C-alpha positions, 0 to 999 in steps of 0.5 A: 781303764786305769785305777789310781790307788795309794802307792802304799798298796803296792809292794816296794819291789814292784815299784822299784822294778817299774822305775828301772824299766822306765828310767834305767837301773842307773837312775839312782845317780841323778841329781833328784835322788841326791836332793831327796836322799834320806827321806821317805815319800809322802804317802798322801801324795804318792800313787800307783796306776793299775790296769783293769787286771790289777797290773802296775802301769805307773807310779808317782812319788812326792818327797819332803824337801826345803829350800835353804835360802842364803838369808837363813830362812828355810822354806818347806816344799814338796818335790814331785817325781819320779812319774814312772809309766810302764814303757808299753803304756807310755803316751797313753795318758797314765802319767797325766792321770797320775799327775792330775790325781796328785795335784788334786790331793796336794791342792786339797791339803789343809796347808798346801806347800809349794811343789817343785820338780825337775822336768820338761817345762813345755809339758809340765807348764802347759798341762800342770802350771809349773814354771821356772819363774822363781827358781833361777837362784836355786842350787841343787847337789848335782848337775841339772839344767836350770830351765828344767827346775820348775815350781807351782803353787802359793809360797814359792820361795823367790830367794837364792839357796840350796834345795835339800831333803826335809826329813818329814813324810808329811805335807 
């Protein structure tokens, strides 16, 4: 059985080691890391999955970002990910459990912000309602595949603009 706890209960070194095992030590060069550079994960939307023995088997982190629209407006959002699962536990539903737990927390927020991520549209669309309907005009500070830039929730900006860090660890 998997138990979900706030990510703050897990030592940062354990989280980093899991991320390295799940994505490789070169993960810091990815565009998603550039987008959220200088920010802190949002505690209310970042969780860890523990096995029955209390071992870390997965994490999800969410980050404060904003779309700086070319018209001068700035729309706050939440960047979802990474969702990391211990390689030996992948395909066992841990990632889906973490996503569902985070989405429930995000949906329960007093003023929920739109969520966005860079990921597989088939998976995140089918299971969690993310799509690329409004993201075609978004720019990121690095390479990405436009069909993998997905969003979910009310208030998704439908403008052309640059996705940037938003220095705030609140929703």
